[in-house]
MMTF fields as JSON, N, C-alpha, C and O atoms, coordinates in Angstrom:
{
  "mmtfVersion": "1.0.0",
  "mmtfProducer": "UNKNOWN",
  "numBonds": 431,
  "numAtoms": 432,
  "numGroups": 108,
  "numChains": 1,
  "numModels": 1,
  "chainsPerModel": [1],
  "groupsPerChain": [108],
  "chainIdList": ["A"],
  "bondAtomList": [4, 2, 8, 6, 12, 10, 16, 14, 20, 18, 24, 22, 28, 26, 32, 30, 36, 34, 40, 38, 44, 42, 48, 46, 52, 50, 56, 54, 60, 58, 64, 62, 68, 66, 72, 70, 76, 74, 80, 78, 84, 82, 88, 86, 92, 90, 96, 94, 100, 98, 104, 102, 108, 106, 112, 110, 116, 114, 120, 118, 124, 122, 128, 126, 132, 130, 136, 134, 140, 138, 144, 142, 148, 146, 152, 150, 156, 154, 160, 158, 164, 162, 168, 166, 172, 170, 176, 174, 180, 178, 184, 182, 188, 186, 192, 190, 196, 194, 200, 198, 204, 202, 208, 206, 212, 210, 216, 214, 220, 218, 224, 222, 228, 226, 232, 230, 236, 234, 240, 238, 244, 242, 248, 246, 252, 250, 256, 254, 260, 258, 264, 262, 268, 266, 272, 270, 276, 274, 280, 278, 284, 282, 288, 286, 292, 290, 296, 294, 300, 298, 304, 302, 308, 306, 312, 310, 316, 314, 320, 318, 324, 322, 328, 326, 332, 330, 336, 334, 340, 338, 344, 342, 348, 346, 352, 350, 356, 354, 360, 358, 364, 362, 368, 366, 372, 370, 376, 374, 380, 378, 384, 382, 388, 386, 392, 390, 396, 394, 400, 398, 404, 402, 408, 406, 412, 410, 416, 414, 420, 418, 424, 422, 428, 426],
  "bondOrderList": [1, 1, 1, 1, 1, 1, 1, 1, 1, 1, 1, 1, 1, 1, 1, 1, 1, 1, 1, 1, 1, 1, 1, 1, 1, 1, 1, 1, 1, 1, 1, 1, 1, 1, 1, 1, 1, 1, 1, 1, 1, 1, 1, 1, 1, 1, 1, 1, 1, 1, 1, 1, 1, 1, 1, 1, 1, 1, 1, 1, 1, 1, 1, 1, 1, 1, 1, 1, 1, 1, 1, 1, 1, 1, 1, 1, 1, 1, 1, 1, 1, 1, 1, 1, 1, 1, 1, 1, 1, 1, 1, 1, 1, 1, 1, 1, 1, 1, 1, 1, 1, 1, 1, 1, 1, 1, 1],
  "groupList": [{"groupName": "UNK", "atomNameList": ["N", "CA", "C", "O"], "elementList": ["N", "C", "C", "O"], "formalChargeList": [0, 0, 0, 0], "bondAtomList": [1, 0, 2, 1, 3, 2], "bondOrderList": [1, 1, 2], "singleLetterCode": "X", "chemCompType": "L-PEPTIDE LINKING"}],
  "groupTypeList": [0, 0, 0, 0, 0, 0, 0, 0, 0, 0, 0, 0, 0, 0, 0, 0, 0, 0, 0, 0, 0, 0, 0, 0, 0, 0, 0, 0, 0, 0, 0, 0, 0, 0, 0, 0, 0, 0, 0, 0, 0, 0, 0, 0, 0, 0, 0, 0, 0, 0, 0, 0, 0, 0, 0, 0, 0, 0, 0, 0, 0, 0, 0, 0, 0, 0, 0, 0, 0, 0, 0, 0, 0, 0, 0, 0, 0, 0, 0, 0, 0, 0, 0, 0, 0, 0, 0, 0, 0, 0, 0, 0, 0, 0, 0, 0, 0, 0, 0, 0, 0, 0, 0, 0, 0, 0, 0, 0],
  "groupIdList": [1, 2, 3, 4, 5, 6, 7, 8, 9, 10, 11, 12, 13, 14, 15, 16, 17, 18, 19, 20, 21, 22, 23, 24, 25, 26, 27, 28, 29, 30, 31, 32, 33, 34, 35, 36, 37, 38, 39, 40, 41, 42, 43, 44, 45, 46, 47, 48, 49, 50, 51, 52, 53, 54, 55, 56, 57, 58, 59, 60, 61, 62, 63, 64, 65, 66, 67, 68, 69, 70, 71, 72, 73, 74, 75, 76, 77, 78, 79, 80, 81, 82, 83, 84, 85, 86, 87, 88, 89, 90, 91, 92, 93, 94, 95, 96, 97, 98, 99, 100, 101, 102, 103, 104, 105, 106, 107, 108],
  "secStructList": [7, 7, 2, 2, 2, 2, 2, 2, 2, 2, 2, 2, 2, 2, 2, 2, 2, 2, 2, 2, 2, 2, 2, 2, 2, 2, 1, 7, 7, 7, 7, 5, 7, 7, 3, 3, 3, 6, 6, 3, 3, 3, 5, 7, 5, 3, 3, 6, 6, 3, 3, 1, 7, 7, 5, 7, 1, 7, 6, 6, 1, 1, 1, 7, 7, 7, 7, 1, 1, 2, 2, 2, 2, 6, 6, 1, 2, 2, 2, 2, 2, 2, 2, 2, 2, 6, 6, 1, 7, 7, 7, 7, 7, 2, 2, 2, 2, 2, 2, 2, 6, 6, 6, 1, 7, 7, 7, 7],
  "xCoordList": [167.362, 167.34, 168.769, 168.368, 169.577, 170.771, 171.716, 172.576, 171.964, 172.486, 171.421, 172.156, 170.422, 169.858, 170.809, 171.249, 170.909, 171.518, 172.857, 173.277, 173.731, 174.968, 174.822, 175.038, 174.561, 174.041, 173.86, 174.407, 172.92, 172.239, 172.853, 172.346, 173.984, 174.843, 175.98, 176.547, 176.245, 177.485, 176.736, 177.22, 175.44, 174.987, 174.407, 174.292, 174.01, 173.285, 174.949, 174.831, 176.186, 177.882, 177.719, 177.953, 177.339, 177.91, 176.777, 177.015, 176.128, 175.163, 175.145, 174.861, 175.64, 176.037, 177.492, 177.808, 178.005, 179.766, 179.276, 180.373, 178.558, 178.202, 177.741, 178.223, 176.539, 175.692, 177.076, 177.198, 177.798, 178.793, 179.894, 180.832, 179.884, 181.223, 180.366, 181.019, 178.742, 178.137, 178.434, 178.957, 177.924, 177.395, 178.503, 178.358, 179.464, 181.241, 182.115, 183.199, 181.473, 182.286, 181.532, 181.954, 180.315, 179.234, 179.777, 180.66, 179.7, 180.173, 181.393, 181.362, 182.374, 183.216, 183.095, 183.987, 182.222, 182.085, 182.812, 183.929, 182.422, 183.226, 184.553, 184.661, 185.622, 186.336, 186.421, 185.889, 187.348, 187.533, 189.372, 189.896, 190.345, 191.733, 192.018, 191.884, 192.293, 192.985, 193.823, 194.1, 194.41, 195.144, 196.087, 195.601, 197.333, 197.866, 197.232, 196.313, 197.294, 196.76, 197.238, 196.77, 198.409, 198.752, 199.561, 200.74, 198.607, 199.162, 198.653, 198.987, 197.726, 196.857, 196.42, 197.362, 194.856, 194.849, 193.485, 192.609, 193.274, 191.773, 191.72, 192.343, 190.408, 189.877, 189.577, 189.316, 189.738, 189.098, 188.042, 187.87, 187.602, 185.93, 186.033, 185.603, 186.578, 186.81, 185.386, 184.573, 185.213, 183.754, 184.379, 184.874, 184.603, 185.091, 186.686, 186.617, 187.402, 188.549, 189.115, 190.29, 188.144, 188.468, 188.165, 187.043, 189.008, 188.498, 187.169, 187.068, 185.675, 184.732, 184.505, 183.777, 184.863, 185.169, 186.229, 186.141, 187.171, 188.548, 187.853, 187.167, 188.315, 187.895, 189.345, 189.662, 190.03, 191.641, 191.077, 192.036, 190.073, 189.609, 188.618, 187.963, 188.609, 187.171, 185.716, 185.469, 185.065, 182.948, 182.886, 183.546, 181.829, 180.723, 181.657, 180.956, 182.745, 183.726, 183.821, 183.702, 184.058, 184.73, 186.161, 186.972, 186.411, 188.543, 189.056, 188.209, 190.314, 190.748, 191.666, 192.847, 190.822, 191.182, 191.399, 190.603, 192.447, 192.819, 192.296, 192.398, 191.9, 192.056, 192.268, 191.611, 192.744, 193.449, 194.453, 195.676, 193.595, 194.618, 193.986, 193.385, 193.976, 193.824, 192.123, 190.972, 192.405, 190.72, 190.183, 189.629, 189.616, 188.728, 188.324, 187.151, 189.52, 189.271, 188.797, 188.209, 188.84, 188.559, 187.125, 186.289, 187.049, 185.473, 184.23, 183.081, 184.689, 184.025, 184.257, 183.453, 184.948, 184.517, 183.855, 183.23, 184.186, 183.058, 181.535, 180.737, 181.432, 179.991, 179.311, 178.092, 180.312, 180.44, 179.871, 178.645, 180.342, 179.905, 178.664, 177.708, 178.647, 177.291, 176.556, 175.738, 176.672, 174.956, 174.84, 173.716, 175.999, 176.175, 175.825, 174.877, 176.594, 174.835, 173.779, 172.902, 173.523, 172.002, 170.931, 169.881, 171.781, 171.236, 170.721, 169.839, 172.038, 171.199, 172.524, 173.281, 171.989, 173.042, 174.152, 173.707, 175.271, 176.661, 176.795, 177.857, 176.383, 176.467, 176.367, 175.328, 177.414, 178.037, 177.579, 178.079, 176.684, 176.312, 177.377, 178.492, 177.01, 177.659, 177.473, 178.45, 176.754, 176.492, 176.907, 177.007, 177.203, 177.795, 179.06, 179.455, 179.683, 181.264, 181.207, 181.637, 180.861, 181.359, 181.518, 182.284, 180.655, 180.79, 181.811, 182.943, 181.584, 183.392, 184.882, 185.757, 184.541, 185.801, 185.958, 186.628, 184.834, 184.595, 185.763, 185.659, 186.825, 187.965, 189.052, 189.972, 188.059, 188.454, 187.471, 186.266, 188.015, 187.475, 186.128, 186.106, 184.865, 183.495, 184.167, 185.206, 183.612, 183.526, 182.991, 181.929, 183.567, 182.92, 181.713, 181.06],
  "yCoordList": [-71.061, -71.919, -72.712, -73.859, -72.646, -73.072, -72.793, -73.673, -71.652, -71.501, -72.535, -73.169, -73.08, -74.227, -75.685, -76.598, -75.484, -76.785, -76.876, -77.927, -75.534, -75.858, -76.564, -77.776, -76.114, -76.499, -77.969, -78.797, -77.993, -79.376, -80.974, -81.885, -81.271, -81.99, -82.068, -83.139, -80.97, -81.313, -81.889, -82.585, -81.339, -81.677, -82.895, -83.798, -83.151, -84.816, -85.688, -86.791, -85.338, -86.216, -85.846, -86.774, -84.601, -85.26, -86.054, -86.295, -86.2, -86.98, -88.364, -89.309, -88.206, -89.99, -90.473, -91.342, -89.838, -89.84, -89.609, -89.655, -89.465, -89.939, -90.737, -91.33, -91.146, -92.562, -94.179, -95.222, -93.425, -95.11, -94.853, -95.65, -93.896, -93.555, -94.389, -95.017, -94.166, -94.364, -96.159, -96.811, -96.652, -97.564, -98.857, -100.014, -98.192, -98.758, -98.756, -99.271, -98.178, -98.249, -98.822, -99.024, -99.083, -99.955, -101.172, -101.626, -101.516, -103.072, -103.73, -104.959, -103.127, -103.251, -103.303, -102.976, -103.629, -102.626, -103.831, -103.5, -104.869, -106.588, -106.902, -106.983, -107.054, -107.993, -109.075, -109.007, -110.194, -110.826, -111.051, -111.057, -111.269, -110.815, -112.692, -113.3, -112.973, -114.501, -113.563, -112.395, -114.858, -114.427, -115.52, -116.639, -115.478, -116.512, -117.153, -116.444, -118.081, -118.011, -119.335, -120.444, -118.939, -119.876, -121.754, -121.889, -122.62, -123.246, -123.265, -123.966, -122.204, -122.704, -121.61, -120.826, -120.906, -119.735, -119.491, -120.355, -117.73, -117.454, -116.619, -116.795, -115.248, -114.353, -113.191, -113.317, -111.875, -110.831, -110.797, -111.299, -110.095, -109.415, -107.539, -106.745, -107.523, -105.73, -104.609, -104.849, -103.919, -102.887, -102.045, -101.704, -101.206, -100.238, -100.75, -100.643, -100.999, -101.906, -101.527, -101.215, -101.569, -101.51, -102.599, -103.062, -103.295, -104.738, -104.468, -103.597, -105.557, -105.9, -106.941, -106.888, -107.964, -109.036, -110.047, -110.979, -110.035, -110.841, -112.362, -112.644, -113.215, -114.541, -115.693, -116.152, -115.829, -116.5, -117.97, -118.721, -118.544, -120.102, -120.03, -119.041, -121.531, -122.171, -121.882, -122.285, -121.055, -121.317, -122.724, -123.746, -122.388, -123.67, -124.827, -125.827, -125.071, -125.924, -125.241, -124.039, -126.249, -125.779, -125.736, -126.344, -124.818, -124.817, -123.73, -122.959, -123.573, -122.598, -123.47, -123.814, -123.583, -124.185, -123.36, -122.504, -123.612, -122.531, -123.225, -124.452, -122.836, -123.717, -124.334, -123.691, -125.536, -126.558, -125.433, -125.391, -124.84, -123.936, -122.864, -122.283, -122.324, -120.833, -121.484, -121.232, -121.975, -122.397, -122.256, -121.203, -122.909, -122.97, -122.199, -121.849, -121.443, -119.874, -119.058, -118.119, -119.068, -118.077, -118.681, -118.074, -119.854, -120.066, -119.783, -119.558, -119.84, -119.203, -118.019, -117.501, -117.372, -115.823, -115.13, -114.104, -115.877, -115.283, -116.382, -116.495, -116.928, -117.126, -116.344, -116.389, -115.559, -114.563, -113.527, -113.429, -112.929, -111.657, -112.021, -111.449, -113.607, -113.339, -112.958, -112.108, -113.769, -113.67, -111.931, -111.499, -111.015, -109.7, -109.031, -108.251, -109.338, -108.712, -109.038, -108.177, -110.098, -110.481, -110.238, -110.794, -108.977, -108.949, -109.632, -109.397, -111.047, -112.245, -111.347, -110.389, -112.926, -112.898, -113.506, -114.175, -113.756, -113.882, -115.066, -114.876, -116.404, -117.323, -118.499, -119.054, -118.824, -120.684, -121.753, -121.827, -122.676, -123.79, -124.381, -123.882, -126.084, -127.131, -127.559, -127.549, -127.713, -128.501, -127.266, -127.814, -126.191, -125.332, -125.608, -126.138, -125.116, -125.477, -126.699, -126.349, -128.346, -129.27, -129.45, -130.308, -128.484, -128.85, -127.64, -127.931, -126.607, -126.003, -127.085, -127.249, -127.584, -128.644, -130.325, -131.273, -130.087, -131.605, -132.499, -133.718, -131.833, -132.71, -133.328, -134.134, -132.117, -133.138, -133.599, -133.506, -134.135, -134.815, -134.425, -133.211, -135.009, -134.447, -133.747, -134.173, -133.097, -131.583, -132.599, -133.094, -133.173, -133.31, -132.433, -133.077],
  "zCoordList": [65.95, 65.582, 64.712, 64.513, 64.386, 64.333, 65.418, 65.421, 66.631, 67.959, 68.38, 69.136, 68.443, 69.713, 69.177, 69.875, 67.733, 67.025, 67.559, 68.044, 67.473, 67.874, 69.464, 69.444, 70.544, 71.657, 71.885, 72.613, 71.023, 71.228, 70.988, 71.642, 70.006, 69.926, 71.194, 71.412, 71.939, 72.429, 73.885, 74.777, 73.75, 75.86, 75.319, 76.148, 74.131, 73.731, 73.944, 74.479, 73.632, 73.559, 75.0, 75.775, 75.59, 77.08, 78.271, 79.455, 77.873, 78.477, 78.313, 79.048, 76.801, 76.636, 77.197, 78.009, 76.666, 77.585, 79.391, 79.948, 80.137, 81.102, 81.477, 82.443, 80.864, 80.795, 80.926, 81.569, 79.873, 79.878, 80.865, 80.887, 81.628, 82.384, 83.967, 84.8, 84.054, 85.132, 85.122, 86.026, 83.826, 83.254, 83.518, 83.913, 83.168, 83.522, 84.668, 84.943, 85.113, 86.714, 87.796, 88.935, 87.325, 88.795, 88.144, 88.872, 87.631, 87.447, 88.281, 88.346, 88.874, 89.619, 91.205, 91.988, 91.434, 92.509, 93.566, 93.962, 93.946, 94.423, 93.419, 92.196, 94.676, 94.012, 95.247, 96.355, 94.639, 95.452, 95.24, 94.126, 96.877, 96.878, 97.315, 98.376, 96.433, 97.476, 98.095, 97.819, 99.618, 100.622, 100.927, 100.768, 101.332, 102.513, 103.494, 103.904, 104.01, 105.628, 106.013, 105.758, 106.772, 107.702, 106.584, 106.257, 106.359, 105.655, 104.026, 103.07, 104.178, 102.967, 102.474, 102.356, 101.915, 101.291, 101.504, 101.558, 101.675, 102.471, 101.148, 100.1, 101.634, 100.408, 101.572, 102.768, 100.634, 101.233, 99.956, 98.845, 100.652, 99.191, 99.518, 100.355, 98.718, 98.369, 98.326, 97.433, 98.867, 97.95, 98.065, 99.139, 96.491, 96.175, 96.51, 97.734, 96.38, 97.37, 98.477, 98.673, 99.269, 100.524, 101.346, 101.144, 102.445, 103.016, 103.685, 104.55, 103.106, 103.788, 104.27, 105.261, 103.945, 104.574, 104.656, 103.856, 105.438, 105.895, 106.327, 107.31, 105.187, 105.589, 105.028, 103.93, 106.672, 106.395, 106.588, 106.767, 106.613, 107.368, 106.226, 105.897, 105.534, 105.35, 106.55, 107.686, 105.645, 106.485, 106.983, 106.789, 107.707, 108.272, 108.562, 108.723, 108.677, 109.578, 110.984, 111.225, 111.846, 112.509, 112.608, 111.909, 113.711, 113.686, 112.735, 112.285, 112.378, 111.812, 110.467, 110.416, 109.727, 108.519, 107.41, 107.025, 106.913, 105.488, 104.2, 104.233, 103.373, 102.116, 101.64, 100.821, 100.905, 100.573, 98.964, 98.83, 98.203, 97.327, 97.045, 97.95, 95.64, 95.531, 94.741, 95.098, 94.101, 93.499, 93.93, 93.618, 95.055, 96.107, 96.525, 96.392, 97.455, 97.909, 97.125, 97.662, 95.938, 94.847, 94.349, 93.68, 94.774, 94.028, 94.997, 94.619, 96.333, 97.436, 97.565, 98.34, 97.189, 97.383, 95.789, 95.52, 95.265, 93.74, 93.86, 92.929, 94.88, 95.094, 96.518, 96.69, 97.61, 98.307, 97.492, 97.546, 96.934, 95.422, 95.351, 95.875, 94.278, 93.831, 94.438, 94.087, 96.149, 96.745, 97.173, 97.425, 97.236, 97.662, 96.417, 96.331, 95.457, 94.293, 94.328, 94.39, 94.308, 94.633, 95.746, 96.069, 96.269, 97.838, 99.036, 99.862, 98.732, 100.509, 101.155, 100.995, 102.337, 102.94, 102.57, 101.638, 102.624, 102.192, 102.808, 103.401, 103.144, 104.183, 103.479, 103.12, 103.313, 102.744, 103.516, 104.638, 103.179, 102.984, 103.192, 103.045, 103.743, 104.169, 102.029, 101.281, 101.796, 100.13, 99.509, 98.41, 99.285, 99.005, 98.554, 97.516, 99.602, 100.315, 99.603, 98.504, 99.49, 99.299, 97.881, 97.441, 96.933, 95.603, 95.463, 95.08, 95.676, 95.789, 95.565, 94.715, 96.751, 97.392, 96.924, 97.333, 95.717, 95.569, 95.143, 95.01, 94.951, 95.042, 96.255, 96.394, 97.169, 98.403, 99.221, 98.99, 100.248, 101.021, 101.308, 101.515, 101.417, 101.994, 103.893, 104.397, 104.306, 105.286, 106.281, 105.903, 107.788, 108.509, 109.645, 110.467]
}
């Protein structure tokens, strides 16, 4: 009986440590990285620190227009990550973009 108790405690401790490692490592699956793009900013979405989406320009609008500031690029990148985590297509609508860029003039 005493031998079983000696083995049980290390086994339970090992399971607990493994559970903590698995739970904490899964939380940082996606990462938004701000990049310089022409006269403005863009973003990359990294999955496990590897490039997954490269977005040097504002999505939804025609042409190659970079984001005017880091904040709007980060906000759009975070919205994309939120959609990816929810298992949705990472498509940005014009309305979503307008709300992120609310300090800028409306997108034509």
